[in-house]
VOGU-3710 file (C-alpha; in Angstrom, 3 decimals, decimal comma):
1> mwqkiftdgi> -0,068/-0,104/-0,097  2,613/2,611/0,976  4,627/2,051/-2,187  1,687/2,954/-4,364  1,029/5,939/-1,956  4,730/7,220/-2,512  4,621/6,339/-6,221  1,557/8,378/-6,771  2,675/11,420/-4,624  6,104/11,614/-5,922
11> wtknqatval> 5,588/10,726/-9,508  2,196/9,540/-11,037  -0,126/11,864/-9,462  2,350/14,764/-8,403  0,133/17,469/-7,701  2,471/20,112/-9,152  3,093/18,445/-12,460  -0,126/16,493/-12,975  -2,882/18,238/-11,166  -1,122/21,705/-11,463
21> lglcpllavs> -2,114/22,520/-7,904  -0,546/25,011/-5,555  1,081/27,058/-8,442  0,997/30,345/-6,755  3,488/29,672/-4,117  5,482/27,107/-6,418  6,149/29,832/-9,082  6,460/32,938/-6,758  9,073/31,510/-4,411  11,071/29,277/-6,525
31> nsvisalglg> 13,593/31,764/-7,438  16,307/30,127/-5,401  16,938/26,547/-3,991  17,012/27,796/-0,321  13,442/29,768/-0,665  12,041/26,696/-2,418  13,323/24,402/0,023  11,942/26,373/3,050  8,397/26,755/1,531  8,423/23,024/0,594
41> iatllvltcs> 9,423/21,840/4,002  6,616/23,993/5,547  4,198/22,726/2,897  5,124/18,977/3,631  4,697/19,587/7,289  1,242/21,296/6,866  0,094/18,464/4,356  1,340/15,675/6,839  -0,159/17,080/10,050  -3,552/18,415/8,539
51> ntlisitrgf> -4,106/14,962/6,664  -3,595/13,098/9,882  -5,843/15,542/12,052  -8,650/15,451/9,360  -8,664/11,748/9,019  -8,647/11,281/12,866  -11,695/13,738/13,168  -13,687/12,827/9,927  -16,106/10,759/11,975  -17,125/13,703/14,051
61> vphetripif> -17,358/16,443/11,173  -20,897/17,014/9,729  -20,702/16,581/5,848  -22,563/20,085/5,235  -19,726/21,999/7,055  -16,710/19,763/6,446  -14,906/22,496/4,146  -14,903/25,247/6,760  -13,761/22,772/9,478  -11,066/21,515/7,256
71> vgiiasvvti> -9,962/25,063/6,558  -9,857/25,929/10,225  -7,596/22,689/10,846  -5,310/23,642/8,193  -5,058/27,203/9,407  -4,243/26,157/12,769  -1,392/23,830/11,705  -0,102/26,653/9,247  -0,328/29,387/12,203  1,856/26,977/14,351
81> ielilnawwh> 4,262/26,241/11,610  4,543/29,985/10,972  5,336/30,883/14,799  7,892/28,258/14,819  9,552/29,638/11,530  9,377/33,161/12,739  11,049/32,157/15,968  13,873/29,984/14,757  14,413/30,949/11,069  13,381/34,593/11,184
91> dlylklgifi> 15,250/35,876/8,128  13,986/32,852/6,141  10,644/33,802/7,490  11,065/37,411/6,209  12,232/36,362/2,786  9,455/34,070/2,179  6,886/36,523/3,436  3,093/36,509/2,825  3,721/32,857/1,143  3,791/31,222/4,677
101> plivtnclil> 0,327/32,151/5,746  -1,146/31,658/2,132  -0,235/28,032/2,544  -3,825/27,933/4,151  -5,356/28,863/0,552  -3,144/26,207/-1,242  -5,534/24,145/-3,217  -3,218/21,074/-3,189  -3,666/20,875/0,877  -7,390/21,252/0,728
111> araesyaskn> -7,679/18,745/-2,259  -6,049/16,024/-0,358  -8,075/16,807/2,714  -11,264/16,418/0,779  -10,400/13,760/-1,566  -8,331/11,375/0,712  -7,909/12,424/4,269  -11,465/12,668/4,996  -11,950/9,306/3,360  -9,128/7,113/4,716
121> kplpalldgi> -7,928/6,024/8,213  -4,990/8,094/9,949  -2,102/6,017/8,717  -2,845/6,080/4,864  -3,650/9,691/5,223  -0,184/10,305/6,953  1,588/8,615/4,415  -0,361/10,364/1,792  0,641/13,762/3,174  4,140/12,776/3,180
131> amgigfllvl> 4,232/11,560/-0,212  2,393/14,412/-1,867  4,442/16,957/0,226  7,706/15,319/-0,864  6,527/15,373/-4,523  5,649/19,042/-4,218  8,993/19,930/-2,426  10,932/18,121/-4,931  9,341/19,994/-7,934  9,634/23,352/-6,009
141> vligairell> 13,469/22,620/-5,330  14,196/21,504/-9,194  12,454/24,840/-10,229  14,398/26,714/-7,775  17,702/25,324/-8,833  16,919/25,781/-12,551  16,125/29,568/-12,078  18,855/30,121/-9,582  21,491/28,375/-11,817  20,337/30,267/-14,904
151> gegtllqdah> 19,604/33,507/-13,181  22,397/33,959/-10,727  24,836/31,124/-11,741  24,916/29,799/-8,237  23,297/27,061/-6,211  22,464/27,149/-2,333  22,820/30,780/-2,318  21,663/32,090/1,292  21,901/28,611/2,833  22,508/30,075/6,176
161> llfgeqakdw> 19,036/31,343/6,170  17,855/27,724/6,650  20,989/25,859/7,934  22,589/28,457/10,176  25,742/30,556/9,994  28,101/27,549/9,317  26,351/27,287/5,881  27,532/30,704/4,617  30,243/28,851/2,834  27,843/26,435/0,952
171> tlhianfrll> 27,267/28,707/-2,203  28,097/27,130/-5,151  29,487/29,386/-8,071  28,731/27,417/-11,220  28,520/29,790/-14,084  29,408/33,400/-14,703  26,452/34,440/-17,025  23,283/35,536/-15,745  19,975/35,050/-17,563  17,602/37,834/-16,155
181> iailpagafi> 14,492/36,013/-17,397  15,069/32,864/-15,203  14,498/34,834/-11,986  11,417/36,831/-13,313  7,935/35,546/-13,293  8,258/34,262/-16,791  11,192/32,284/-15,851  9,025/30,579/-13,466  6,405/29,424/-15,926  9,119/28,437/-18,392
191> slglviafkq> 10,878/26,357/-15,974  7,632/24,611/-14,926  6,963/23,866/-18,506  10,342/22,209/-18,847  9,951/20,155/-15,885  6,513/18,829/-17,028  7,920/18,243/-20,531  10,680/16,289/-18,972  8,383/14,101/-17,054  6,068/13,373/-20,105
201> yietfaqrph> 9,270/12,663/-22,099  10,282/10,022/-19,372  6,890/8,399/-19,241  6,513/8,234/-23,090  10,176/6,845/-23,283  9,161/4,043/-20,591  5,983/2,946/-22,580  7,842/2,635/-25,916  8,743/-1,017/-25,471  5,010/-1,772/-24,488
211> isessqsssi> 3,727/0,066/-27,533  6,065/-1,728/-29,745  5,200/-5,146/-28,475  1,453/-4,398/-28,747  1,829/-3,256/-32,222  3,773/-6,309/-33,203  1,169/-8,643/-31,599  -1,653/-6,841/-33,345  0,163/-7,440/-36,706  0,740/-10,922/-35,979
221> nntnsqptl> -2,950/-11,347/-35,210  -4,001/-9,419/-38,379  -1,836/-11,577/-40,462  -3,160/-14,887/-38,837  -6,840/-13,530/-39,135  -6,543/-13,071/-43,123  -8,252/-15,844/-45,004  -6,016/-18,308/-46,850  -6,717/-19,167/-50,454
//
């Protein structure tokens, strides 16, 4: 069971590249690896905690008022994580800005609460939150890496905001050029399009052997079905 949940969350049903949910923070904050990683971890924690809490309380929630109750649970979790982030990672909290409290309105979290957590037991709901959160985090970090590398020529810039003062020397200077469009909003859409295209290419390439085998078998069947004179 858990293998399918993680396969769906990270690849098959990745909410960022398949359902295209949660694109507002994904595109707005992914101008660097550290910003993307910070928001991705926060979203992962919110998904995991809210899925689990909603699954536990699903038997006590009236069907007619479930959406406001789900939003209240998600908002409570986001508030706790926001306070922790503000206390321990204040500079990163300031850099992420409004997009931390806006996790409450992330369609990805409410969609998993409604479609999965409210209909399954706590353990599968917990695993689903972790899997979907990891899938969203990976896409966020990948887009952040593409944009930072093309736009700044670096990776892990401002790593100390997340990992402390010892991470100030972690910045990797890879290229000397700067492609301005990469760190602009247009670069976010282009990077997301490239990630989605790459995923589609891998899936198509993986299906080619099955397609060729099925076409060969169909041609053999057609040959055998032809009447003989």
